[in-house]
Wavefront OBJ file of the C-alpha trace (Angstrom):
o trace
v 139.601 117.116 153.302
v 137.613 116.798 156.583
v 138.102 120.475 157.453
v 136.960 121.558 153.992
v 133.811 119.468 154.386
v 133.168 121.036 157.804
v 133.487 124.526 156.347
v 131.039 123.588 153.605
v 128.558 122.261 156.181
v 128.520 125.584 158.021
v 128.127 127.399 154.705
v 125.088 125.244 153.901
v 123.685 125.880 157.386
v 124.089 129.651 157.019
v 122.380 129.644 153.619
v 119.464 127.539 154.923
v 118.929 129.803 157.937
v 118.211 132.766 155.662
v 114.805 131.203 154.908
v 114.224 128.453 157.502
v 113.490 128.749 161.213
v 115.986 125.982 162.016
v 118.255 123.620 160.120
v 120.665 120.711 160.406
v 123.468 119.439 158.174
v 124.515 115.796 158.427
v 127.633 114.928 156.471
v 129.920 111.952 155.995
v 133.203 111.056 154.364
v 134.096 107.396 153.938
v 136.716 105.260 152.246
v 136.245 101.532 151.743
v 138.429 98.874 150.158
v 136.685 95.567 149.449
v 138.549 92.539 148.103
v 136.315 89.845 146.644
v 137.074 86.180 145.990
v 135.327 83.760 143.648
v 136.001 80.139 142.685
v 138.871 79.876 145.187
v 140.737 82.911 143.886
v 140.827 86.706 143.986
v 138.160 88.198 141.741
v 138.515 91.948 142.265
v 140.116 94.666 144.367
v 138.209 97.931 144.618
v 138.339 101.275 146.365
v 135.361 103.548 147.032
v 135.184 107.066 148.404
v 131.914 108.654 149.477
v 131.450 112.290 150.450
v 128.060 113.847 150.906
v 125.771 116.047 152.913
v 122.107 115.936 153.930
v 120.153 119.022 154.893
v 117.047 118.992 157.084
v 115.158 122.246 157.611
v 112.101 123.337 159.559
v 110.245 126.086 157.719
v 106.783 127.297 158.742
v 106.480 124.285 161.032
v 107.178 121.708 158.306
v 110.184 119.471 157.659
v 112.110 119.725 154.403
v 114.931 117.456 153.330
v 117.506 117.045 150.586
v 120.821 115.252 150.171
v 123.644 115.271 147.667
v 127.083 113.896 146.911
v 127.638 116.801 144.502
v 129.059 119.217 147.013
v 130.005 121.816 144.420
v 126.475 123.312 144.462
v 125.310 123.965 148.054
v 122.658 126.413 146.802
v 120.817 123.602 145.012
v 120.848 121.510 148.203
v 119.310 124.380 150.171
v 116.701 125.180 147.520
v 115.619 121.528 147.309
v 115.204 121.224 151.089
v 113.162 124.417 151.278
v 110.930 123.286 148.419
v 110.175 119.933 150.028
v 109.224 121.734 153.257
v 106.164 123.127 151.493
v 104.554 119.677 151.575
v 106.683 118.083 154.296
v 105.413 116.588 157.539
v 104.689 118.813 160.518
v 107.785 119.069 162.703
v 107.198 117.569 166.148
v 110.682 118.322 167.443
v 113.416 120.879 167.905
v 117.004 120.208 166.981
v 119.117 119.379 170.056
v 121.673 121.834 171.398
v 125.282 121.037 172.166
v 125.785 117.888 174.256
v 128.617 116.188 176.063
v 129.308 112.787 174.578
v 130.929 109.823 176.254
v 134.250 108.800 174.723
v 133.397 105.475 173.086
v 136.238 103.847 171.121
v 134.847 102.981 167.685
v 137.912 103.506 165.505
v 141.401 102.087 165.140
v 144.506 103.900 163.947
v 145.699 100.578 162.524
v 143.016 100.312 159.833
v 144.725 102.719 157.382
v 147.912 100.656 157.785
v 146.293 97.446 156.535
v 147.484 96.832 152.981
v 145.570 95.312 150.106
v 148.175 92.547 149.973
v 147.447 91.664 153.599
v 143.745 91.456 152.821
v 144.400 89.271 149.770
v 146.684 87.031 151.842
v 144.024 86.713 154.553
v 141.392 85.632 152.038
v 143.750 83.174 150.373
v 144.703 81.739 153.760
v 141.050 81.106 154.661
v 140.411 79.480 151.281
v 143.507 77.296 151.609
v 142.613 76.211 155.144
v 139.113 75.187 154.064
v 140.214 73.378 150.912
v 143.036 71.531 152.642
v 140.434 69.468 154.469
v 137.665 69.784 151.886
v 139.243 69.961 148.415
v 135.890 69.465 146.676
v 134.372 72.748 147.845
v 134.439 76.042 145.990
v 134.970 79.080 148.176
v 133.920 82.663 147.603
v 133.688 85.691 149.866
v 135.318 88.952 150.713
v 137.612 90.932 152.993
v 137.010 94.627 153.552
v 138.126 97.660 155.511
v 136.320 100.963 155.972
v 137.076 104.391 157.431
v 134.259 106.868 158.032
v 133.908 110.355 159.439
v 130.386 111.055 160.763
v 129.378 114.645 161.471
v 126.439 116.962 162.201
v 125.928 120.658 162.850
v 122.618 122.405 163.507
v 121.225 125.850 164.154
v 120.767 125.156 167.888
v 124.542 124.957 168.316
v 124.349 121.184 168.345
v 127.230 119.363 166.710
v 129.138 116.115 166.775
v 132.051 114.487 165.029
v 133.494 111.017 165.371
v 135.548 108.563 163.363
v 134.482 104.977 162.740
v 136.521 102.145 161.316
v 135.690 98.558 160.530
v 137.369 95.458 159.224
v 135.692 92.201 158.367
v 135.519 89.128 156.250
v 132.948 86.537 155.265
v 133.323 83.358 153.223
v 130.981 80.754 151.795
v 131.914 77.210 150.853
v 129.800 75.466 148.224
v 129.724 71.711 147.838
v 127.974 70.202 144.822
v 126.915 66.554 145.035
v 124.914 65.559 141.968
v 121.776 67.681 141.975
v 122.374 68.757 145.553
v 124.101 72.024 146.460
v 125.245 72.740 149.997
v 126.137 76.265 151.118
v 127.909 76.950 154.411
v 129.305 80.294 155.494
v 130.699 82.360 158.340
v 132.706 85.522 158.991
v 133.882 88.056 161.522
v 133.968 91.826 161.936
v 135.945 94.197 164.145
v 136.702 97.874 164.681
v 140.403 97.134 164.143
v 142.342 94.692 161.955
v 141.348 91.100 162.639
v 143.433 88.329 161.137
v 142.349 85.396 163.334
v 140.657 82.748 161.186
v 140.359 79.665 163.404
v 136.831 80.330 164.685
v 135.501 81.011 161.197
v 137.247 78.074 159.556
v 136.253 75.686 162.357
v 132.646 76.879 162.089
v 132.649 76.080 158.375
v 134.237 72.671 159.097
v 131.560 71.945 161.704
v 128.776 72.877 159.286
v 130.224 70.616 156.590
v 130.608 67.791 159.105
v 127.034 68.042 160.390
v 125.743 68.233 156.804
v 127.773 65.389 155.300
v 124.896 62.921 155.766
v 121.246 63.430 154.831
v 118.387 62.927 157.275
v 114.644 63.125 156.970
v 112.413 64.790 159.491
v 108.687 64.454 159.960
v 106.124 67.217 159.925
v 105.363 67.891 163.551
v 105.691 70.261 166.483
v 109.083 69.626 168.050
v 112.032 71.226 169.841
v 114.095 73.493 167.597
v 117.518 74.926 168.395
v 118.050 78.254 166.643
v 121.792 78.797 166.432
v 122.979 82.426 166.762
v 123.052 82.808 162.972
v 119.342 81.917 162.796
v 118.158 84.017 165.728
v 117.966 87.442 163.988
v 115.310 86.799 161.338
v 112.931 84.656 163.387
v 113.261 86.049 166.902
v 115.068 89.405 166.987
v 113.580 91.077 163.909
v 109.901 90.875 164.944
v 110.696 91.868 168.537
v 112.803 94.853 167.538
v 110.147 95.995 165.055
v 107.434 95.784 167.703
v 109.568 97.730 170.200
v 109.956 100.646 167.800
v 108.260 103.801 169.011
v 107.049 104.346 165.454
v 105.163 101.028 165.461
v 103.709 101.851 168.860
v 102.671 105.300 167.659
v 100.973 103.863 164.556
v 99.173 101.264 166.649
v 100.660 98.376 164.675
v 102.833 96.992 167.481
v 101.408 94.086 169.491
v 103.408 95.458 172.435
v 101.704 98.861 172.505
v 100.357 99.591 175.979
v 102.282 96.695 177.533
v 105.162 98.570 179.170
v 106.253 96.643 182.243
v 104.110 93.619 181.398
v 105.356 90.044 181.149
v 105.035 89.234 177.445
v 107.833 86.675 177.002
v 109.514 83.950 179.014
v 111.535 85.244 181.949
v 114.534 83.659 180.231
v 114.560 86.455 177.624
v 116.429 89.725 178.194
v 117.241 92.116 175.380
v 119.366 95.283 175.549
v 120.458 97.903 173.044
v 123.910 99.136 174.016
v 125.813 101.338 171.534
v 128.213 102.378 174.326
v 130.201 99.141 174.151
v 133.811 99.901 173.182
v 135.371 98.546 169.991
v 132.128 97.189 168.576
v 131.390 98.195 164.991
v 127.770 99.090 165.719
v 128.621 101.381 168.648
v 128.695 105.191 168.406
v 128.974 108.257 170.650
v 125.498 109.449 169.650
v 122.709 108.749 167.202
v 122.534 110.480 163.828
v 120.591 113.402 165.329
v 123.068 114.231 168.084
v 121.389 112.493 171.044
v 124.067 110.820 173.242
v 124.210 107.038 173.175
v 123.093 105.108 176.248
v 122.670 101.535 177.407
v 118.923 100.852 177.235
v 117.158 97.642 178.323
v 114.352 96.706 175.941
v 113.154 93.460 177.517
v 114.104 92.490 181.071
v 113.370 88.880 181.995
v 110.423 88.851 179.628
v 108.984 92.232 180.673
v 108.891 95.226 178.337
v 111.299 97.869 179.649
v 111.452 100.522 176.930
v 110.429 101.502 173.436
v 112.943 103.366 171.288
v 112.432 106.698 169.515
v 114.024 109.232 167.225
v 113.265 112.964 167.573
v 110.234 113.138 165.298
v 108.567 109.975 166.579
v 109.247 110.969 170.185
v 107.692 114.381 169.588
v 104.562 112.843 168.114
v 104.363 110.450 171.071
v 104.889 113.276 173.584
v 108.059 111.700 174.964
v 111.815 112.125 174.582
v 114.138 110.690 171.973
v 116.018 107.667 173.272
v 118.952 108.277 170.929
v 117.812 105.896 168.221
v 117.624 108.191 165.214
v 119.438 106.512 162.363
v 119.721 107.428 158.699
v 121.586 106.894 155.500
v 122.858 109.957 153.689
v 119.804 110.008 151.451
v 117.059 109.449 154.005
v 115.418 111.141 156.950
v 116.175 109.686 160.397
v 113.939 106.913 161.694
v 113.967 104.834 164.894
v 116.519 102.044 164.728
v 118.520 99.963 167.180
v 122.293 99.788 166.966
v 123.864 97.054 169.134
v 121.407 94.405 170.311
v 122.530 92.084 173.118
v 120.604 88.897 173.862
v 121.552 87.874 177.386
v 123.239 84.485 177.582
v 121.927 81.557 179.584
v 123.717 78.753 181.392
v 123.390 75.716 179.113
v 125.963 74.656 176.535
v 125.010 73.863 172.964
v 126.264 70.330 173.500
v 123.905 69.839 176.446
v 121.028 71.293 174.420
v 121.635 68.709 171.715
v 122.252 65.754 174.022
v 118.975 66.421 175.817
v 116.828 66.007 172.694
v 115.242 62.724 171.705
v 114.181 64.254 168.410
v 114.531 67.804 167.165
v 115.877 70.233 164.623
v 118.894 72.552 164.621
v 118.561 75.611 162.408
v 121.832 77.122 161.187
v 120.634 79.458 158.427
v 117.184 80.561 157.320
v 116.016 81.886 153.979
v 114.108 85.005 154.997
v 111.372 85.088 157.594
v 108.581 84.089 155.256
v 105.205 85.698 154.858
v 102.373 86.581 157.157
v 102.027 89.144 159.929
v 105.728 89.652 160.643
v 105.112 92.686 162.871
v 102.682 90.593 164.873
v 105.439 88.045 165.451
v 104.508 85.437 162.851
v 107.324 83.637 161.060
v 107.253 81.110 158.245
v 110.776 80.498 156.972
v 112.593 78.007 154.789
v 115.493 76.249 156.475
v 118.465 76.965 154.238
v 120.723 74.847 156.413
v 119.488 72.690 159.248
v 120.185 69.357 160.896
v 118.142 66.614 162.497
v 118.836 65.611 166.092
v 117.962 62.080 167.151
v 118.681 60.499 170.542
v 120.965 63.363 171.502
v 123.127 63.354 168.384
v 123.226 65.228 165.072
v 122.372 62.712 162.340
v 122.594 64.877 159.232
v 121.261 67.678 157.097
v 117.573 68.101 156.376
v 116.207 69.541 153.131
v 112.861 70.931 151.971
v 111.991 71.948 155.523
v 110.215 74.972 156.971
v 109.709 76.313 160.467
v 106.724 78.444 161.438
v 105.031 79.909 164.459
v 104.593 83.106 166.408
v 107.519 84.515 168.330
v 105.344 85.569 171.277
v 103.901 82.070 171.630
v 107.180 80.260 170.993
v 109.024 82.420 173.533
v 106.324 81.873 176.140
v 106.595 78.107 175.950
v 109.499 76.291 177.588
v 112.795 77.650 176.226
v 116.487 77.445 177.071
v 119.122 80.076 176.360
v 122.635 78.933 175.539
v 125.928 80.220 176.881
v 127.467 80.170 173.396
v 126.831 83.812 172.490
v 128.707 85.302 169.545
v 128.819 88.545 167.586
v 127.024 88.697 164.267
v 128.206 91.590 162.119
v 128.985 93.882 165.042
v 125.367 94.829 165.655
v 123.988 91.708 167.358
v 125.276 89.442 170.101
v 123.215 86.294 170.499
v 123.464 82.798 171.960
v 121.604 79.751 170.699
v 117.949 79.518 171.735
v 116.141 76.214 172.220
v 112.381 76.486 171.750
v 110.502 73.373 172.835
v 107.436 73.700 170.602
v 107.925 74.909 167.020
v 105.993 73.826 163.946
v 108.259 71.979 161.510
v 107.013 71.055 158.034
v 108.895 68.769 155.679
v 108.287 67.350 152.209
v 110.236 64.234 153.155
l 1 2 3 4 5 6 7 8 9 10 11 12 13 14 15 16 17 18 19 20 21 22 23 24 25 26 27 28 29 30 31 32 33 34 35 36 37 38 39 40 41 42 43 44 45 46 47 48 49 50 51 52 53 54 55 56 57 58 59 60 61 62 63 64 65 66 67 68 69 70 71 72 73 74 75 76 77 78 79 80 81 82 83 84 85 86 87 88 89 90 91 92 93 94 95 96 97 98 99 100 101 102 103 104 105 106 107 108 109 110 111 112 113 114 115 116 117 118 119 120 121 122 123 124 125 126 127 128 129 130 131 132 133 134 135 136 137 138 139 140 141 142 143 144 145 146 147 148 149 150 151 152 153 154 155 156 157 158 159 160 161 162 163 164 165 166 167 168 169 170 171 172 173 174 175 176 177 178 179 180 181 182 183 184 185 186 187 188 189 190 191 192 193 194 195 196 197 198 199 200 201 202 203 204 205 206 207 208 209 210 211 212 213 214 215 216 217 218 219 220 221 222 223 224 225 226 227 228 229 230 231 232 233 234 235 236 237 238 239 240 241 242 243 244 245 246 247 248 249 250 251 252 253 254 255 256 257 258 259 260 261 262 263 264 265 266 267 268 269 270 271 272 273 274 275 276 277 278 279 280 281 282 283 284 285 286 287 288 289 290 291 292 293 294 295 296 297 298 299 300 301 302 303 304 305 306 307 308 309 310 311 312 313 314 315 316 317 318 319 320 321 322 323 324 325 326 327 328 329 330 331 332 333 334 335 336 337 338 339 340 341 342 343 344 345 346 347 348 349 350 351 352 353 354 355 356 357 358 359 360 361 362 363 364 365 366 367 368 369 370 371 372 373 374 375 376 377 378 379 380 381 382 383 384 385 386 387 388 389 390 391 392 393 394 395 396 397 398 399 400 401 402 403 404 405 406 407 408 409 410 411 412 413 414 415 416 417 418 419 420 421 422 423 424 425 426 427 428 429 430 431 432 433 434 435 436 437 438 439 440 441 442
């Protein structure tokens, strides 16, 4: 199957080169098997196969693009790409030639050996463990495995091929008390089979324990602990967006022109490292064939690098940093892959015990409205807890947090040593910010 797809890719490339000056074929083949659970029981078992190809051409200096999962008609794919090149953007890049890629383990031979019954048993075990201690909750979630072949060939003799696998699960426990509904959730992901459940189950137990009582919190500026699960939307998302070479090029990034400057607390260091072995977000190269590399983005509060794909780098008169990412049906754009927030030296327990009054944020509902690219956040606290005199007193409701990430991360902050992986693309510890706006209806 893989060889047949490779032959087809070269056929598409040959056909495109009859009319285009250069061309590239990106193609994938994936198999996924998700098992879903609802109301404490198995709901469905599915199997999905995806095969497709995307063609990018440069004709008369313009970029054309088309994609298809109907691989029986390569001529239509070529014709569509050539037609779009008539009105496509000016090409600011050349396709890369052959490269030597580092051997980065991102697949496991054991994934195809995992049976559906094992996945069902894993989900049932998690549900049983949770309900043994909390029989009143309803549990839903899923267990899934995926195998993917990622490939590219281009007219400059550039090419790559690698296999990716992933395995993961995530479960949510719902507790209904009168008109009140409490949602707690957690999960894990891995390149290979992962059947350990203690960390996930204990996390759900801890959330239920901290939320068993209700607390009120006043509207004020106060210390807020963002647990790892809350860090992405409020802190990482605006920073990563502002560090994109595309945002810098468009002049919409507040970090444009600030390379090497101190813009955040010296406690903050941020790295994108897709070379880490056995991490689901890692890869040997980006989706354009540029080798992966460990790249600091923020070093002790100073801007170290912006990240680029080929087109954005060409427009900015610089080099791609290996951050071209795409789905099958889209052109590449700059995107990070494996973000690492450097850990600190303080435990979560010490963070909590040091607060006279504060808020712990477990989960947020979006990042709110406002100038998100400029660092503003205004988010509803989906699950959060009040801290009083160094102890968690209970769950807070109808609460929002707001501020600006550049201001919040320039005030006094503390970085925890409790870092954890979130979905295989982000490693983050808890972050204590001393001065965040908290609004409550209580």
